[in-house]
N, C-alpha and C positions, 0 to 999 in steps of 0.2 A: 615254061613250066608253070602249071597251075599252082597257086599258093595254097597251102593248107590252112584251114581255120580251126580254132579251138572250139571245144564243145561247151563254151560258157553258157550258163542259163540266162534267161531273159529277165529275171526278177528275183528278189530276195527270197520270196516264198518258194518259187519254183526251184531255186538253187538249194535251199535247205531240204526240200523234199527229195531232190536228186541225191544229195549226200546221204540221207537217211536210208535210201534204197540201194545205193551203189555198192557193188562188191566184186565186180569183174571188169570186163572191158567196157569202155564208154562208147557213145555214138559220136560220129563226126557231125559237123555242123549241118550236113545235108540229110542226116538221119540214117545214113548207111553205117554198118558196123565198122568200128575202128580196127586197125591191124592187130592181130593177136600178138601178145607180147610174152606169152609163157606164164609161169606162175604155178600156183597150187602148192600142195604139201608133199609131193612125191620126192623120192630121193634123187640125187643129182643124176642127170642123163649121161654125163661123161666125167672122166676123172682128170683131164688135163688142166694145168694151170694156165690161165689166159693172161697174156701180157699186153699192157696198153700204155701208151705214152702219157706223161704227165709232167708236172713241175713241182718243185719243193714247196709245200704249204708255207704260207707266210707266217702263220700263227699256230699255237697249240691247237689240237683238234677238239675244239669245243663248239657246240651248236651256235652260241651267240657270238662267237669270235671268229667264225669262218665266213668270209665274204668275198673270196676270190676262187678262181676255177681250180687251182692246184689243190687246195684243201677241200673244195666242194666235191670234186670227183671222188675223193675218199670218203667223205662224210655221208654221202648218199648210199654208199655200200654198208657203212657201219651202223646206220641208224634207220629206224622206221618212224615216220611221223603219223599224225592223225590221218593224213591222206597222202597219196603220191600222185604224180602226173604220168599218164600213159604216153605212148609215142606221139600222139596227136595233141598233147597238152590237156587232155580231159582229166577230170578228177576221179580218182578211185579211192574208196575208203581203205585204210590200212589198219591202224590201231583203233580208229574210231568205228563204233557201231553206228552212231548217228551224230549229226551236228544240226541242231534245230533252233529256229528262231521265228517268232511271229512278227517281230518289229525291226529286225536288222540291227538291233542294238544290244539285246540280251539273248545270249546263246546258252543252250544246254548241250554239253558234250558228253556222250556216253561211250565208254571204251568197251571193246570186245574182251571177254574173259579169257584167261589162259596165256596172255603175253608175259614173257620174262625177258630180262636182259641176258646177255651171254654168260654171265656169272651165276645165273639161276635166280636172281632176285626178281620180284614181281614188278611189272610195269603197272603203276597205279595212277590215279588222278593226281596224287602228290608228285609223281615223277614229272609231270608236265608243269604243274603250278610252281614247284620249287625251281625247275629249270628256267621258266619264264621270269620269275622274280629275280633269280640270279642274273640273268641276261639284262634285265631292265635296271638293275641297281647301278647308280652313277659311279660309285667308287670301284666297281669291278671292271670298268673301262672296257666293256665288250663292244666290238665293232658293229654288231647288229642290234644294239640297244634301241635304235630308232624304230625297229619294227614293233615295239611294244607301246609306242607313243599313244596309240588310239585306245589303249585299255585304261580304264579309270584308275587313277592313283599314280600314273607315270609322271616323273618330274625330271627336267633337265637341270634343276638348280640344287637338288640335294638328294641324298639317299632316301627312298621311300618305298613302301610296299605297294604292289599292284592290288589296290583294294577292290578292283573289279573282278578279281579271281576268287572263287570260293569252292572249296572241296565239299561235295555233298556226301559222297561215300567213296569207297575204293575205286569204283568204276565210273564215277560221275563228277564233273565239275562244271561250274557256270562261269561265263565271261560277260562282264558288262563293259561296253564301250562308252566313250565320252559322248558319242552321237551315233546314229545309224550309219553304217558303212557298207556300201553295196558289194565291195569285193573282199570283205574280210575272210569269208570261207575259202576264197581262192588262194589266200596266202599260206594256208596252214600246212602245205606240203613243203614249205621252204625250210632250209637248214635251221634258221633261228628258232623255229617252233618245235624242234626235236625234244624228247624227254631226256632226263638224266637219272641214273640210279643214285641211291643214297650215298654210296661209297665215293662218288665224285666229289662231294663237299668235304670229305676228310682231308684231301690234299688235291685241290683243283689243278695246281700246276703239274703235279705228277700224272694226274688223270689225263691231262691234255696230251701227254707224250705216249700214253698207253691206254686209250679210251676203251670203255666197256659199253657197247651199244646193244640195241635190240633189232638191228637190221639183218639183211640176208647174209652178211659176212662179219667176221671178227678178225682181230689181229692174229696172225699165225703163231706169234710168240711175244714175249715181253719186249723183245728187241726187234720187232717187225719193221719199225721205222728206222731205216738206215738213212740218216739225214744226207740230202743232196745225192742220194743214190736210188732208193726205191722204198716202197711200202708193200709188204706181203700180207695178203688176206686169204682166209680159208672160210668155207661155208659155216654159218652159225646154225648148229643143229637144232637150236631152240626156236628158230624163226618160224612163224606160222602164217605169214602174210602171202600176198600174191606175187612176190618176186623171188620165189624159191630158186636158188642157184642151180643151173643145169651144167655146171662144170666143177672142177676140183678146187677152184680158188682163182684169185686175181692178184697179179703183181703189177702195181703202178710204177713204171720205170721213168726216172727223171732224166730228161735230155736237156743239154744246154744249147743244142742246135737242132732245128727241125730237119735239116738235110741228113744229119746222122740217123735220126729216127726213121726217115724214109728209106735210107739205105738198108737199115735193119729189117724194115718191113719187106722190101723186095727180096732180101736174102732169107726170109723166113725166121729171123731172129726176134722179131716183134710181131705180135698177132694182130693188133688193132692200132690204127693211128687216126686221130681226129685232127684235122687241119693239115692238108698237104702243103709242103713248102712251095714258094713261088717258082723255084727252079724247076719244078715238075708239074706246074699247073696246066701246061699244054699237052703233057704226055701221060699223066697218071692214069687216065681212063683206059688208054691202050695198054700201058704197062701192067696194069692190074687185071685187065681183061675180065670184066664182070664182077670184080671184087672191090667196087668203089661206089661212092655216093656223092652226088652233087645236088643238094636240095636246099630250099630256103630254111633258115633257122632264126630263132629269136636272138639275133646278135646285131649290134650296131657299133660301128667305129666312129669315135668322136675325138676331137682335140679340145681339151679343157684349158680355159684361160684363168690363171691364178689371180683373183682379184685382190689378193694381199700384196700384189706388186703394183706400185703407182702407175706404171705405164699401161696397165690393163684395167684400171679402175676409172670411175667417173665418166663424164660425157666423152672425153677423148678416147678412153678405153673402149667404149661401145662402138664408136666410129671405126676404130682400128680393127676390132673384131669383125665387123661387117665387111670392111675392106679386104681383110685376109680371106674371108669366105668367098667373096666374089672373084678373088684371084686364083682360085683352084678349079681346074677343069676336071670335075669328077667323072664325066663321061669318058674322057680320054684315058684317065688313069685306070678306071675299072676295066676298060677293054684291053689296053696295051699291057698292063702289068698283071691283071687278074684274069684275063681271058674270059670275061663275062661271069666269073664266079662271085662277083660283088655287083650290087645294084646301087646307083647313086641315091643317096638319102633324100627324102622329101619331107621328113619329120624327125622327131626325136625318139620314136619308138621302133616298131617292127611290123612289116606287112603280115606276118603270120599271127598277129594278135587280133582278136575280134574287136572291131571298132576302129581299126586303122584307117587313116585317110591320107591321100596325097594332095589335099587341097586346104591345108592349114593356112590361115591368113598370115602373110609375111614370109612364107617359105621361098619367095623369089630370091631371098638373100643367099640361097644355095646355088643359084644359077651362076655359071661362069660369065663374067662381064668385066673385062679388063678396064674399060673406060670408067665404069662405075666404081671399081676398086680404087683407081687412081684418084678419082674425085673425093671419095670418102677419106682416103688416106691424107689428102691435102687439108680437108676440113679438120681432121684430128691434129695435124701438124700446126694448124693455125691456133689451136687451143694450147697444145703442149708439144713442142718440137721433139721428134724422135731422135734427132741428132745422129751420132755415129753408132748407135746401138746395133746389135746383131739379133735378128729374129732367130729363135731356137725352138725346136720341138724335141722334148726328151722322151726316150723310150728304152725298153730293154732290148738287148740284142740276142737273147737266147730263144727268141721267137722271131718269126719272119716279117718284121716290120720295117727294117731299114730301107728296103727298096722303095716302098710307097712314101716313107717320110722324105727320102731324097727327092722323089718326084714332086711332092707337095712343095718342098723348099725351092726347087727349081722354078716352079710356077710363080711363087711369091717373089723370088729374086728377079725373074724376068719381067713380071708385071709391074711391081712397085719400085724396082731399082734399089732395093736394100739388100744387105747381107743376110743370108739365111743358112743355118747350120743345124745338124743333128747333135744332140747330147746323148751319148750312149751309156747305158748301164749294163754291166755284164749279165746280170740275172734278173728275173722277174721279181724275186723277193727283195733284192737291193733297190730296184726301181720303186717298189711299193713302199719300202721303208723311207726312202727319200721323199716320196710324195706325201706320206702321212706326217712327216716331220717338217713340212714346208721348206725342204732343202732344195727343191727344184726352182730354178730362177728363170722361169719362162713357161710357155705353154707346154703341155704334155699330152700324149695319147691316153685315151680313156675309154677303151672298148667296154661294152656292157652286154652281158649275157643274161637273158631273162631268168629271174628267180622263180616267178610264178606267172601264169598266163594272163596278164592284165596290163593295159596301157599305163596305169598308175605306177607300176613297178619300174618303168623306164623313166619316170619323172620324179616322184617324191623322194626316193632314196638319194638322188643325185643333186637335186636343185632346191630342196627344202633346207632352210637354215638349221644347222645342227645335225642334219642327217648324216649317217655313217659314211656315205660315199659322196658327200658334198665337198669334194677335194679342192674345188676352186673357190670355196667360201662365198658363193653367190647368196644374196638375200633379196627377196622381193615379197612384200606383203600382198601385192596384187596377185602374184602367182599362187601364193599359199592360200589365199582366200578362195580362189577358184578351185584349187585342189580339195579344200575342205568341203566346198559345196558339191563337188563331184563325189567325194566319199559319202556324203550324206544323202545322195540321190536314192530314189526308191527302186531304181532298176539299173542294170548294167548299161543300157542304152543311154539313159539320162546322165549317168556318171560319165560315160565316154564323151558326151557332148561338152561337158564342163572341162574334161581333160584336154579337148581340142582347143578350147578357149585359153586354157593355161599355156598350151604350147605357143599360141600366138604371142603371149608375153615373152616367152623364151626367145622367139625369133626376133623380137624387138631388141632384147637385151643381149642375146648371144653369149651366155655364160659358157656354153659349150658349142662347138661347131660340128654338126653332123656331117659325116663324110659319105659313108655307104653302109648298106645292109650286107651282111656276110652270109653266104651259103655255108652249110657244113660240107666241106670237101674232105671226106675221109676214105680210108681203105682198110682192107684186111688181107692177111696172108692166106695161103692155101691150107694152113694148119687149123683153121676154125670155120664153123658154120653158124647159121642163125644169127647173123650180125645185123643189127638195126640201130639207126641213129634217131634220136627223139627230136621233138619240137625245139629244144634248146641246144641242139647239136651234140648232146652227150650220148655216147654209145650205151645201149641197154645191156650192161655187162652180165647181168644175172642169167639172161637167156642164151648166151653164147655157149656153144658146145665145142669141145676139143678132145681128141683122143689122147690117151696117155702116151 
């Protein structure tokens, strides 16, 4: 299958001009029109409530505190950002009328007139500036605070105001970055950059349980979030953007087992499912008969090594990480377990992102090589003996990961002659809480789904010191210098070249171990039509139609 490419612009000036002019579908990288994804301001085309599988959000539903897929699936329905990403990862202006810059460091952002939140309050420049300042403030402890690091005034050491933000008038604000950054405009459709209404700051904790957004949907009622059960959404009649709902609402239903969700899909009790379980990976395309998708998406599966544990730190830790990587036969696992719906990784990012390369220096550490694995493990043992420790991989079991974790552990056990076990957490939220509290005592799975279509998004949030998703606590000044140089590049191409150099550092240090790229393998019931999955694997729920 031919991999899709994003419609990333080739330079800062070209990108800002494209944003200023954009208002509908974007172009594919080859210049052909992208797939139509619906939109407009017409009334809903159908009245049925669309059900889709999901997981309980880890945190309250706040833009700067939602950085996992369970919460993200809901947030993208509740809020509209300056831009959104179409099915191909192209940028489409949403609340923004224009995003302009002459130097890539100073931006003027003009909003479209007439936007309101679902409570009727206006969406203004302050709605963005106040939300970003809240997200960036250290004491607010927001998981996405890292995304504001590039804005002048951000601090990791103390509460401070983003001095690089200035409100010009109700529909205009300016952004000054610490340095020119080639992909800053690409980020602005991500959750962290959504606006907040004034009422949010009256009781931010209560707001996170019953958020008021400006997106295509809103909470059906004050108690729409039935924790660990579902979240019910209805169309937001005040929404004026390009993602107008074509249905009567969306219910995100939380499942603890993907097999149960798939059974409901086959029975017509669930309309859409993203991520077919392993038990059906060889049969789902026949069973769903034209109602399935199997296409590349911006998702990578990784195992993270916690460097806060002595056995995974220092020189011995690096050697062990490299040995573990060589002990895994990615080709065999992706074929036998995933039936070719995964592709062995050759880097830390995703082939669907513009600038991807399969020739990053050092990526031979991803090759299965039992002899090299044993050699490296012995070198590590000479520095610090492993002893009778047991190698473990932690994961949640309410998603379909146990099968591949068992396969990885078997390979490690057979190649290195050490004990290897899974540490299972019943739910995704419990797993995330343990991870965030450093309560996991060994390596853990760390899949990443793209937030915005840029190589940097797969690198900086995960491997920069202090970043919100640097859960292994990796630190490398060399890596961060290369990332800064990439961010300051004058074009996307120049930036990507630096990001490839930064990846070479990661392959040397192996803070995370890339396993495979993941296709979106989804399906839908006969109850719905106009189903499409985007570049990041997410179903475009607003365009789905369903009869009442």
